[in-house]
N, C-alpha and C positions, 0 to 999 in steps of 0.2 A: 555466862554466855556473851559477857559485855565484851571477853577479849577477842572474841571472833566478829564481834561488831565493829571492835577496833581496827583489827585486820582487813575487814571487808571495805571500812572507808577509805583505809590507807590505800588498796588496790585500786578503788574506785578514783580517787585523787591521783594516784599515779598514770591512769589511762587518759585522765582530762588533760594532765599537763604533760606534755610528751618530755619535756626537760625534765619533769622530776619521776620520768619512768625507771622501775627498777626491772629485773630479771624474774618475769612471771613464772617462767618454766620451772626454775629453782623452787621458788616461793610454793608453789601450787604441788609441786612434789613433796616438798616437805610437810604441807598442809595433810595432803592424802596419807603420806605414811603417817601422820599424828592421829588422823581421825581413824585411818585404820587398827594403829595401836591401842586406840580406845574400845574400840570392838572386840579386839585379841586380847587384851588384857581382861577385860569382863568374862569372854569365854573361858579363858585360862586358869582364871583365878575362883570362878563361881564355887564349885563344889569345895574347894578347900576352906574359901571363906563362911561357906554355909555351913559346914561341920566342926569346925576349930571351936573348941569349946570357950575359949577366950575371946572369938569375934562372932560368931553367929549372926551374920550379916553379909549377904551375899554381894552386896555393894561396897564393902568396905575396901578393896583394893582399887575398883575402877573409880571410886570417889576419890581416892587420894591420887589416882594416876590422872584424874580431870584437875586436881587442884595443882598438882605440879606443873602443869601445860601452862597451866594458865599463870601461874608465876615466870614459869619460863618464857611464855609469851610476851610478858610486861617485860621483862630483862632483855629479851631480845630486842623489843622496839627501843628501848632506853639505848641498847648498844649501837642499833641503828642511829640513832639521831647524835650519839658521838661522833666527832672526826675521826678517820683513821689515825690522824696525826697521834691523838691523844694516846693511843695504845702504844706507838713508837716512842713516845717522849717518856711513857712509865714502863717501858719495857723489863728495865732493872729491877723496877720498885716490885714489878708485877713476879719477877722469877725469885724474887727475893721472899714475898708473902706466900709465894707458892712451896717454896721451899721450908718456910715456918710453918706451914699448915701439915706438911708430910711430917715433920719431925714431931709436932704437936700430937698427931694421930697415934704414935709410937709412945707418948709419954701415959703411965698409967694413972687410970682413972680420968684422963681426958679422950683417949680413942677409946672404941666400943668395939669388943671382940665379938665377932658372930661367926662360927663356924672355924675356929681356930686362927682366923684372921682378923688383924686391927686396922679396919680401913675407913672406921666412919666416927664423926664427931657428932655429938648431939646438938642441935642449935634447935629449940624451940619444938616445933612440929616435925622439923626438918632433921636427917640424919646425912650432913653433909659428908661428902667422899672426897676428901684431897685429890686422889688420882685421877678424878675427871678433869677436876681444872689444871693438874699438870699437864694434860695435853693440851690446852688452849695454851698455858704459859708458856712452855716451850715453842708452840709456832710462832708466837709473839716474839719471847726472845731472841730464837735463833734467826727469825726474818730482820729483825734489827739490827743484830751485830753482823750478819754476813753481808748486810745493805751498804753497798758503794765501796767494797772492799775486794781487793786482789789477794785471796789468804795461799800462803805457799808454804812448801815443807823448811825453805831456806829461814823463814822467819816462826819457827814452830811453838816458840814458847810465847812470842807474842800474839802468834795469830791463830794458831791452831788450841794450843793449851787451854784456853779459856773455855772452847767449843766443848773439848773433851772432858773438861771439869764439870762442866753444866750437864752433860748427858750423864756422865758417870753418877756424879752427885743425885740427881733426880732419879735415875736407874736403881742405884743402891737404896736408897729410901724406900722407894716401890717395892723391892724384891726382899726388903725388911717388913713388910707388911704380914706375909708376903701377898704380891699381885703381879705375876709374870705376865698375864694378859695385857693390862696397862702397859708394863715394861715394853712389850713386843709394840704396843704402837705407838708408843712415845718414840722409840727408835726408829719404826717407819717414817712418821711424822720428820723428826731429824734427818735420816737419810736423804729424805726427798727434797726437802729444802735447802740442803747442802749441795745436793746434786744440781738443783736448777741454778744457785748461785755460781759466780764466776770463783769456783776453788778448785784446786789440786785433785785430780781425779784419783792420783796416788791414796791422796789420804782418804776419801772417801772408800776405796777400795778396801785400804788397810781396817777402816772403822768397821766395814760390813765384816771382813774374818773375825775382827774382834767380837761382834756381835755374835755369829755363829758360833765361834769357838766358847763363848761364855755361856750361850744359850746351851750348847749340850752339856758343857760342865756344869751346868746348875742342875740341869737333869738328872745326871749321873749322880751327883753328890748328895740329892735329895730323894729318901727312898720314895716319899708320898709322890713325887713328880715321876718317878722312875714308874712306879705302879700305874699313874695314869697313861705314861707312854706305853705300856705293856698293853694296859686294858684297850688303848686305841686300836696298836697294830691287831688282837685279835680279842675284841671284846666278850664274844660267845664263849670263849674258854673261860670265863669264870662272871657268867652272868647275873650272879647274884652277889657277886662282889665288886672288883674295882673297875669290872664292865658293865655296871647296873644301869648307871646314867645313861651311856652311850648305847646299848643295846634298847632301852625304852623309847630312846629319840629316833633311832632307825625302825622300831617297828612302827610308831606314830607316822615317820615320812613314807613306809610302806603301805600301811593303811590308806594313806590318802589317796595314792598313787598318781595319776596325770591331773583328774578332776576334782578332789577331795571328797571326806566322806560328810560334806555341809555343813554349814555354821553351827556350832554346841554340837555336834557330833562325836568329836573327839572322845576315845577310850582313855588313852594315855593320862589325860589331866585329872583322872579321877584315881588321885592318889598313887599314880604309878610313876609318872615322869615328875622327879623332883627340879623346882626352880621354873616351874612349867609357864609362868608369867614373867620371867625377868630373862634369864641367862640362855634358855630353853624354848624360850616362845617361839622360835621359827618353827620347832617339831611341831607346833601345834597348828601353826600356821599351814603347814605341809600336810598335816593330818586332815584339816578341815576344808583345805582349800585346793590341795593338790598342787604338784609342780609346776601347774598353770600358776596358782597365786605367790608361789616363790618367785618364780620369774618376773610378774608382774613388780615384786616388791625390787627386786634386783634392777629391773627397769627404771625405777623412780630413783635409786640410789645412784644409777649408771648417769642419769640427766645431771643430777647436782654434782656430781664430780665430771662428768664431760664439760658442763657448761661453765663451771667455777675454775677448773684447773685449766682448759682449753682456751675458753674466750675471754671469760673475766680476768685468770692471771696473766695471759700473753697479752692482753689490750693493756693493763695497767703498766707492764714491762716496756711496751712503745712508748709508754708517755712521758712527760719530762718528770723526775722526780718521785718516780710512784714505784721504784724496786721492793720497797718495802711491801707496798700495798700488793703487788705482785706476787711475791714469796709468801705471804702470809694469806692470800686467797688459795695460792695452790696447796700450803701445806695442810688448810683447813677441809678443802676439797678431798685431798689424799685419805687425811685422817677418819671422815665419813665412811668413804668407801672402802678402805682398808679394814676397819673395824667389822662394817657389814659383811664383809667377806670371810673374814676371820669366824663371826659368830654364824653365819650360814656354813661354815666350812666344817666348824665342830657338829653342828645339829646333825649335819649328814655323813660325819664320820671321815673326813677326807683330812682333818687338824685334830690333835691332841686337844682335850677338854681344856678350857680357858674360862675364867670368870669374865665376861665379857657381855655386853648388853649390847641389843639391837636398836642403834639410834634412832630416836622419835617414835620408837614402839614399844619397844622392854619397857615394863615399869620398872621406876628409879628415878628419884628426886634429883639427884646432882647429874646423872647422865642427862636428863631432859634439860635441867637449867642451863646447862654447860653448852648442850648442843642448839639451845635456842641462841644464845649468848652468840656462839660462833657462826650461826646462821644471818644474825642480824650484821654480824661485822661483814660477813661475805657480799650481802646485799649492799651493805653501803660502799665498799670498795667499788661495786658497780655502779651504784648511782654517781659516785663521785666521778668515776670515769667517764660519763655518760656527759655530766655538768662539763669537765675538762674541755672535753670533744666539741661542746657548743661554746665555748669562751665564756662560759658561767664561771667566776669566782668562787671557789669552797672555801 
């Protein structure tokens, strides 16, 4: 609980010192989502944790979830105290480090295979998922690369090829795991940052077309992806096979109705819905709190997105030498909101199944850690904006 006390003191100090004030709606929204996540992770995992022969501890997952949040909170505070120029100065090093991590996870006996995918590297009690770090790394690298440049097709090899190389390398390594969900989010982050930068719009259009064609090609080329898409189109046709996870997610959403069945009253978490406390926790939220609960969750993500993208990002854009901070704030805000929309879309059956967590809520150490670091950076950008506007040196 010390981390929450530290956050409380941080908020109190920011209110007492107007020059040090941070964006409270964003911070409070993230804290509310995290606290709600603790409740829902416990509710969604209690049956499995209690009856698993290797665990037999109803608090197994929620205890680890709180530990991840504690580590993430500390990391987020450290990130907040680092000047944002630190990330810009080390953008290339961060990108190289991320690529090395993505390569390492594919090496036998280094990367851990779970459900046929190599996405984790064991580090002590934590299983590090490089794909989560790739999202933040890509946002930092691209925000730095395009900053202050007028990129054009006329100088393709000098201006635009490095962008394609970075996006292509990270995407190829993510797909090799395979992790198409994270690849999609990284691509959305990249497109968002490039669109907000001063770059030839023809390039963005071409990159979007390449992404769409590649996305369709990957689905056609991989039978298991094709089965997922077919299961998404008509999950009830094979409800016990390729449509199993989605049908049970939809049953959870339907059971919840508008106001939900009540906290702890989910049926689908009782060994019916796989990944109930991770990728499909939104289905349990919908079942226990109803559509109203899902809309409230989406509202808090919207607050983070709107204030981060529209207010913090745009404010930094009009301050001297703050384009990097502007693009990074908008990239982080877009990432949170896009991933939340994809996760919700999968749970309610409007998007094909992807292995993506719900930021700040789903169980998962790397997701929590990286989200907290990104949140700290976003709040630091706002803090520096306020300092500069008041004439305080940073």
